[in-house]
ZAZAVO-857421 format. One record per residue (C-alpha): x, y, z. Coordinates in pm, 1 decimal, m for minus. Each point is the difference from the previous one (the first is absolute). Layout:
residues N
xx=X | yy=Y | zz=Z
...
***
This chain:
residues 329
xx=m14571.1 | yy=m1936.2 | zz=m7936.2
xx=306.2 | yy=m168.0 | zz=154.2
xx=265.7 | yy=m219.0 | zz=m109.5
xx=43.4 | yy=m371.9 | zz=48.6
xx=m268.3 | yy=m142.2 | zz=m213.4
xx=m84.8 | yy=m385.7 | zz=m14.7
xx=100.0 | yy=m251.9 | zz=255.8
xx=317.0 | yy=51.1 | zz=200.4
xx=259.3 | yy=140.1 | zz=m74.1
xx=27.2 | yy=124.3 | zz=m344.4
xx=m155.9 | yy=368.2 | zz=m24.0
xx=m189.5 | yy=m336.3 | zz=m251.7
xx=m61.2 | yy=m124.4 | zz=326.8
xx=m206.7 | yy=140.9 | zz=267.8
xx=m27.5 | yy=m112.9 | zz=367.8
xx=m241.6 | yy=202.0 | zz=185.7
xx=85.7 | yy=10.9 | zz=368.3
xx=m123.4 | yy=174.0 | zz=302.4
xx=103.6 | yy=8.8 | zz=372.1
xx=m239.4 | yy=m187.7 | zz=236.7
xx=m66.4 | yy=368.1 | zz=157.6
xx=m143.9 | yy=126.9 | zz=m312.2
xx=m362.8 | yy=m31.1 | zz=m134.6
xx=m46.0 | yy=m324.4 | zz=m190.2
xx=80.8 | yy=1.0 | zz=m357.0
xx=m317.8 | yy=40.1 | zz=m247.2
xx=m31.1 | yy=m43.6 | zz=m352.1
xx=42.4 | yy=300.3 | zz=m244.0
xx=m253.4 | yy=256.3 | zz=m20.3
xx=m70.7 | yy=345.9 | zz=m160.4
xx=181.8 | yy=266.3 | zz=175.8
xx=223.6 | yy=m227.6 | zz=205.1
xx=326.0 | yy=148.3 | zz=117.7
xx=326.9 | yy=m126.9 | zz=150.3
xx=336.5 | yy=84.3 | zz=140.5
xx=308.7 | yy=m225.3 | zz=m38.9
xx=m104.5 | yy=m226.9 | zz=275.6
xx=m372.1 | yy=m53.0 | zz=m110.7
xx=m193.8 | yy=m153.9 | zz=m290.8
xx=143.2 | yy=54.9 | zz=m334.6
xx=283.6 | yy=216.1 | zz=157.2
xx=141.7 | yy=m302.2 | zz=178.1
xx=103.6 | yy=m138.7 | zz=m327.2
xx=224.6 | yy=283.0 | zz=m33.5
xx=171.7 | yy=m93.4 | zz=298.2
xx=m18.7 | yy=m365.8 | zz=m108.6
xx=185.7 | yy=94.0 | zz=m315.8
xx=264.8 | yy=195.5 | zz=181.4
xx=67.0 | yy=m291.7 | zz=247.0
xx=36.2 | yy=m225.2 | zz=m311.1
xx=251.2 | yy=251.0 | zz=m155.0
xx=192.5 | yy=m11.5 | zz=330.6
xx=11.7 | yy=m368.7 | zz=12.4
xx=112.4 | yy=m1.8 | zz=m365.7
xx=248.2 | yy=281.6 | zz=17.0
xx=178.5 | yy=m190.3 | zz=295.9
xx=5.3 | yy=m321.8 | zz=m193.0
xx=92.3 | yy=126.7 | zz=m343.4
xx=153.3 | yy=357.5 | zz=13.4
xx=134.2 | yy=m32.9 | zz=m367.8
xx=m365.1 | yy=m44.8 | zz=m132.4
xx=m187.2 | yy=227.2 | zz=213.8
xx=129.2 | yy=299.1 | zz=227.7
xx=m275.9 | yy=171.0 | zz=204.8
xx=160.9 | yy=148.6 | zz=316.0
xx=m320.5 | yy=180.5 | zz=97.9
xx=m212.4 | yy=m303.7 | zz=14.9
xx=102.2 | yy=m134.4 | zz=348.0
xx=m18.3 | yy=336.9 | zz=167.3
xx=m340.4 | yy=78.0 | zz=m148.9
xx=m140.9 | yy=m332.8 | zz=122.9
xx=142.8 | yy=72.7 | zz=354.3
xx=m176.4 | yy=342.0 | zz=4.4
xx=m328.4 | yy=m159.6 | zz=m85.8
xx=22.5 | yy=m180.4 | zz=329.0
xx=m149.3 | yy=m353.2 | zz=m92.7
xx=217.4 | yy=m227.0 | zz=226.3
xx=10.9 | yy=m308.0 | zz=m207.7
xx=76.7 | yy=184.7 | zz=m332.4
xx=256.7 | yy=187.7 | zz=174.8
xx=175.5 | yy=m322.9 | zz=114.7
xx=m21.8 | yy=m140.5 | zz=m342.3
xx=134.5 | yy=322.3 | zz=m164.6
xx=311.8 | yy=18.9 | zz=232.7
xx=73.1 | yy=m377.0 | zz=1.8
xx=m91.6 | yy=m49.4 | zz=365.3
xx=m255.1 | yy=m253.3 | zz=m125.7
xx=91.1 | yy=m214.3 | zz=m295.4
xx=m237.5 | yy=m33.8 | zz=m282.2
xx=m33.2 | yy=m363.6 | zz=41.3
xx=m352.0 | yy=m122.5 | zz=m100.8
xx=m146.9 | yy=354.5 | zz=68.3
xx=154.6 | yy=126.0 | zz=m328.0
xx=74.7 | yy=m264.9 | zz=m248.3
xx=309.0 | yy=43.0 | zz=m215.1
xx=m193.5 | yy=43.7 | zz=m322.2
xx=m166.7 | yy=316.6 | zz=133.9
xx=328.6 | yy=148.8 | zz=108.7
xx=125.5 | yy=m81.0 | zz=m353.3
xx=m293.5 | yy=158.4 | zz=m152.2
xx=53.8 | yy=328.5 | zz=204.9
xx=369.8 | yy=m3.3 | zz=m155.3
xx=m120.6 | yy=m6.8 | zz=m361.9
xx=m280.3 | yy=229.1 | zz=35.9
xx=200.1 | yy=263.5 | zz=179.2
xx=284.9 | yy=m55.0 | zz=m284.2
xx=m268.9 | yy=35.1 | zz=m283.2
xx=m143.5 | yy=330.5 | zz=141.4
xx=332.8 | yy=139.6 | zz=84.4
xx=136.4 | yy=m71.6 | zz=m364.9
xx=m320.3 | yy=122.8 | zz=m148.2
xx=38.2 | yy=349.9 | zz=149.7
xx=383.4 | yy=9.0 | zz=m84.4
xx=m51.4 | yy=m80.3 | zz=m351.1
xx=m287.2 | yy=258.7 | zz=m28.1
xx=249.8 | yy=273.9 | zz=136.5
xx=276.3 | yy=m126.0 | zz=m240.1
xx=m253.0 | yy=48.3 | zz=m282.4
xx=m48.3 | yy=368.7 | zz=111.2
xx=m305.8 | yy=m8.5 | zz=216.4
xx=16.8 | yy=234.9 | zz=285.9
xx=m339.3 | yy=m55.0 | zz=143.4
xx=m113.7 | yy=m321.2 | zz=193.9
xx=m307.4 | yy=m89.6 | zz=202.1
xx=m1.9 | yy=m284.0 | zz=223.2
xx=m372.9 | yy=m80.3 | zz=81.2
xx=m78.9 | yy=m171.0 | zz=328.3
xx=363.5 | yy=74.0 | zz=107.9
xx=m51.1 | yy=m159.7 | zz=354.4
xx=338.9 | yy=m24.4 | zz=168.3
xx=171.9 | yy=m9.4 | zz=m338.5
xx=330.4 | yy=183.0 | zz=41.4
xx=109.1 | yy=50.6 | zz=m368.4
xx=m19.6 | yy=382.8 | zz=26.5
xx=277.7 | yy=m38.5 | zz=273.2
xx=227.1 | yy=m261.7 | zz=m136.7
xx=8.8 | yy=8.0 | zz=m373.6
xx=253.7 | yy=204.9 | zz=m178.9
xx=m249.2 | yy=232.8 | zz=m166.1
xx=156.1 | yy=231.0 | zz=m244.4
xx=m1.2 | yy=374.1 | zz=103.2
xx=m336.3 | yy=156.7 | zz=m76.1
xx=m203.2 | yy=m302.4 | zz=31.3
xx=m326.5 | yy=37.4 | zz=179.8
xx=m150.4 | yy=m297.0 | zz=175.4
xx=m373.4 | yy=20.1 | zz=104.3
xx=m107.1 | yy=m260.6 | zz=272.3
xx=m373.4 | yy=m53.9 | zz=36.3
xx=m163.4 | yy=m167.0 | zz=272.0
xx=m232.6 | yy=24.5 | zz=303.6
xx=61.0 | yy=310.2 | zz=193.8
xx=86.2 | yy=m193.4 | zz=307.1
xx=250.6 | yy=m220.7 | zz=m183.5
xx=164.7 | yy=284.0 | zz=m157.2
xx=30.1 | yy=213.5 | zz=320.3
xx=137.7 | yy=m293.1 | zz=180.8
xx=278.2 | yy=m85.5 | zz=m264.2
xx=93.4 | yy=370.7 | zz=m39.7
xx=33.6 | yy=55.2 | zz=362.9
xx=179.6 | yy=m331.9 | zz=92.7
xx=261.7 | yy=47.0 | zz=m275.7
xx=60.8 | yy=357.9 | zz=105.7
xx=75.5 | yy=m119.3 | zz=358.7
xx=243.3 | yy=m248.3 | zz=m128.2
xx=180.6 | yy=298.9 | zz=m185.5
xx=m90.2 | yy=m161.0 | zz=m335.3
xx=m17.0 | yy=250.2 | zz=m287.5
xx=m159.4 | yy=m60.0 | zz=m335.8
xx=234.2 | yy=m51.4 | zz=m302.5
xx=m258.0 | yy=171.7 | zz=m235.5
xx=m263.4 | yy=290.7 | zz=38.7
xx=m233.5 | yy=m224.8 | zz=180.7
xx=m347.5 | yy=132.4 | zz=32.5
xx=m253.1 | yy=m185.8 | zz=232.4
xx=m344.1 | yy=m10.3 | zz=m109.2
xx=m240.1 | yy=m115.4 | zz=282.6
xx=m326.5 | yy=m108.5 | zz=m154.5
xx=m210.4 | yy=m294.6 | zz=m50.3
xx=10.4 | yy=m162.1 | zz=m333.9
xx=m367.5 | yy=m24.5 | zz=3.5
xx=m32.4 | yy=383.1 | zz=12.3
xx=120.2 | yy=264.1 | zz=m232.2
xx=363.3 | yy=m91.8 | zz=11.4
xx=80.9 | yy=161.8 | zz=m347.6
xx=m118.4 | yy=341.0 | zz=135.3
xx=228.4 | yy=m59.3 | zz=310.7
xx=285.5 | yy=m111.3 | zz=m234.1
xx=m28.1 | yy=316.9 | zz=m206.4
xx=m15.2 | yy=221.0 | zz=311.0
xx=337.1 | yy=m146.8 | zz=85.6
xx=143.0 | yy=107.9 | zz=m316.9
xx=m58.1 | yy=m290.8 | zz=m239.5
xx=4.6 | yy=86.0 | zz=m373.4
xx=m198.8 | yy=m231.8 | zz=m230.3
xx=172.5 | yy=137.1 | zz=m291.3
xx=341.0 | yy=m133.0 | zz=98.3
xx=71.9 | yy=m394.2 | zz=m43.4
xx=m38.3 | yy=m168.9 | zz=333.9
xx=98.2 | yy=m333.0 | zz=140.1
xx=m268.8 | yy=m143.7 | zz=199.3
xx=6.9 | yy=m317.9 | zz=229.3
xx=m311.0 | yy=m184.3 | zz=153.2
xx=184.0 | yy=m247.4 | zz=199.3
xx=m197.9 | yy=m271.3 | zz=183.0
xx=m309.5 | yy=231.3 | zz=m38.7
xx=m249.3 | yy=m144.2 | zz=m258.1
xx=m113.9 | yy=m305.4 | zz=207.8
xx=m120.7 | yy=234.7 | zz=273.9
xx=m236.4 | yy=189.3 | zz=m242.7
xx=m329.2 | yy=m122.3 | zz=m118.8
xx=1.3 | yy=m83.3 | zz=m376.4
xx=m179.3 | yy=332.7 | zz=m106.7
xx=241.1 | yy=194.5 | zz=217.8
xx=297.5 | yy=m180.9 | zz=m150.9
xx=m123.5 | yy=117.0 | zz=m353.4
xx=m62.3 | yy=350.7 | zz=121.4
xx=354.7 | yy=36.4 | zz=148.7
xx=162.6 | yy=m135.3 | zz=m318.0
xx=m217.2 | yy=231.4 | zz=m212.2
xx=95.9 | yy=278.4 | zz=216.3
xx=368.9 | yy=m67.5 | zz=m9.2
xx=m39.0 | yy=m7.3 | zz=m390.3
xx=m187.9 | yy=314.8 | zz=m15.1
xx=279.9 | yy=177.9 | zz=194.8
xx=269.2 | yy=m129.4 | zz=m194.1
xx=196.8 | yy=175.2 | zz=m287.7
xx=135.0 | yy=m222.3 | zz=m284.2
xx=309.9 | yy=m150.2 | zz=114.9
xx=m118.7 | yy=m67.9 | zz=362.9
xx=80.6 | yy=m322.6 | zz=160.8
xx=m185.8 | yy=m237.8 | zz=229.1
xx=84.1 | yy=m286.2 | zz=222.1
xx=m236.9 | yy=m242.8 | zz=162.3
xx=m119.6 | yy=m354.7 | zz=51.4
xx=m232.7 | yy=m185.5 | zz=m218.2
xx=m167.3 | yy=m296.3 | zz=159.4
xx=m188.2 | yy=m259.7 | zz=m213.2
xx=m369.2 | yy=m41.4 | zz=58.9
xx=m69.9 | yy=m291.6 | zz=227.1
xx=m107.7 | yy=m332.5 | zz=m146.7
xx=m281.6 | yy=m186.3 | zz=159.9
xx=102.4 | yy=m84.7 | zz=356.1
xx=306.6 | yy=215.0 | zz=17.9
xx=m144.9 | yy=258.7 | zz=231.2
xx=m102.0 | yy=m278.6 | zz=242.1
xx=341.8 | yy=m150.8 | zz=8.3
xx=158.5 | yy=345.9 | zz=31.2
xx=m224.2 | yy=81.9 | zz=293.1
xx=88.8 | yy=m340.4 | zz=158.5
xx=371.2 | yy=76.9 | zz=m35.2
xx=m51.5 | yy=350.6 | zz=166.9
xx=m193.7 | yy=m170.9 | zz=283.1
xx=301.3 | yy=m233.2 | zz=74.0
xx=230.5 | yy=301.5 | zz=7.3
xx=m243.8 | yy=177.5 | zz=231.9
xx=m5.1 | yy=m303.5 | zz=230.3
xx=366.8 | yy=28.0 | zz=42.9
xx=6.0 | yy=354.6 | zz=87.2
xx=m298.1 | yy=m54.6 | zz=259.4
xx=230.2 | yy=m248.1 | zz=183.0
xx=193.1 | yy=297.5 | zz=64.8
xx=m257.5 | yy=202.3 | zz=146.0
xx=m93.9 | yy=187.5 | zz=m309.3
xx=m362.2 | yy=m9.4 | zz=m130.5
xx=24.7 | yy=m15.7 | zz=m378.2
xx=m246.3 | yy=m46.2 | zz=m288.3
xx=181.4 | yy=90.1 | zz=m307.9
xx=m300.6 | yy=m85.2 | zz=m231.2
xx=m187.0 | yy=308.5 | zz=139.1
xx=218.2 | yy=263.9 | zz=m174.6
xx=15.2 | yy=m122.6 | zz=m353.5
xx=m256.3 | yy=m13.9 | zz=m254.2
xx=m42.5 | yy=m332.6 | zz=m170.4
xx=m173.1 | yy=m109.0 | zz=m334.3
xx=29.6 | yy=101.2 | zz=m362.6
xx=132.4 | yy=341.1 | zz=m113.5
xx=163.6 | yy=147.3 | zz=m302.6
xx=369.9 | yy=m127.3 | zz=m13.0
xx=219.5 | yy=309.5 | zz=35.5
xx=234.4 | yy=m82.6 | zz=m289.3
xx=m234.3 | yy=m47.5 | zz=m283.7
xx=m218.6 | yy=291.5 | zz=149.4
xx=292.3 | yy=244.6 | zz=m24.0
xx=105.2 | yy=m132.8 | zz=m334.6
xx=m340.5 | yy=86.5 | zz=m131.4
xx=39.7 | yy=353.3 | zz=129.9
xx=308.7 | yy=88.5 | zz=m185.9
xx=277.9 | yy=m160.8 | zz=227.9
xx=280.4 | yy=m217.5 | zz=m156.5
xx=81.5 | yy=m247.4 | zz=275.1
xx=272.0 | yy=m262.1 | zz=62.6
xx=m15.3 | yy=m250.7 | zz=308.8
xx=114.0 | yy=m299.5 | zz=175.4
xx=m171.1 | yy=m224.9 | zz=252.6
xx=87.2 | yy=m52.9 | zz=361.1
xx=96.0 | yy=m345.3 | zz=m99.2
xx=238.5 | yy=115.4 | zz=m275.8
xx=133.1 | yy=290.2 | zz=212.6
xx=100.9 | yy=m259.7 | zz=279.8
xx=175.2 | yy=m204.6 | zz=m241.3
xx=176.6 | yy=283.6 | zz=m156.4
xx=139.9 | yy=105.0 | zz=336.3
xx=97.4 | yy=m344.4 | zz=93.5
xx=m252.3 | yy=m9.8 | zz=280.8
xx=m205.5 | yy=m290.3 | zz=133.6
xx=m276.1 | yy=m109.8 | zz=m233.0
xx=m359.1 | yy=12.7 | zz=98.2
xx=m130.7 | yy=m344.9 | zz=149.5
xx=m361.9 | yy=m73.9 | zz=88.9
xx=m109.2 | yy=328.7 | zz=m143.6
xx=m361.1 | yy=m6.6 | zz=153.2
xx=m21.5 | yy=367.3 | zz=1.7
xx=61.9 | yy=15.7 | zz=m369.5
xx=270.3 | yy=258.3 | zz=1.3
xx=245.1 | yy=m162.2 | zz=m262.2
xx=m197.0 | yy=139.6 | zz=m301.7
xx=m26.6 | yy=361.3 | zz=129.0
xx=184.4 | yy=219.5 | zz=m253.0
xx=208.2 | yy=299.1 | zz=115.2
xx=m41.1 | yy=245.1 | zz=m310.4
xx=141.6 | yy=327.2 | zz=m94.8
xx=m45.4 | yy=196.5 | zz=m326.3
xx=m42.3 | yy=326.7 | zz=m186.5
xx=m286.5 | yy=203.3 | zz=m86.4
xx=29.1 | yy=51.8 | zz=m385.0
xx=m318.5 | yy=178.5 | zz=m69.9
xx=m297.2 | yy=156.6 | zz=187.3
xx=m276.2 | yy=m252.1 | zz=31.8
xx=m348.8 | yy=109.0 | zz=m132.8
***
């Protein structure tokens, strides 16, 4: 899976985009694949564009120097112009989504840095997309960072950053595998050691999985985790009656803006709606001790613009992180 997850552009925000020359976007189906310019993969490029805009606007809060060149390399013209600043965000990218990109990046950056300060030397970034933490964070010597994503996405990022002359700041091990396949076996083949505590991130991922696949992913992470392992992800409240309809209406309004710029978008086709187990209580029931803060509270804590007219129901989404205290039965 790939990175920006939910409506644009919070890697909690997914904006699925394609060039007119590409095949029309269709809904998710078993066995679908993508690269950074298509289907779910385009959300990784949207996330990187958001980080590029946010880095330019607020470099003290977020610093991702690789976001802009990665977007340029993908080659989607409008996203390139947004990432480079040639086209101002304006109505295309509302300020709140830029601010959410800031707090989300900061949250996951701090999660990994705190984990390494606690002595964890093994990290796994699931659905790594165009995330560049393996290249830009100050990992302690001896840290191994596993990046798991679709083979085309992993290959693109590895090749592009090498061409840019970028070098990882950790022992980076790219694992090209679909999360619907046997990714634990691929992870072990790359050297992953389940007996060692691990720092896991599932950033902007869960809404792109069916409910039962989300549970299976969280179960697998728990099963691969030694006591003392850490996890960070988002936990979205279940929708109240009518919430999904208003969320879809909001996504359609954003899509209409992008279509006016010659992009055919339908952001509702990539996510799974409806009820599911909320991630935070599910993980707690499986032995994890978690803390968290809502997007609304994170915005306030960082003196950023508050959410207004939250028709996509983002404000109560929790960013959660915590530690595995015991092995779940």
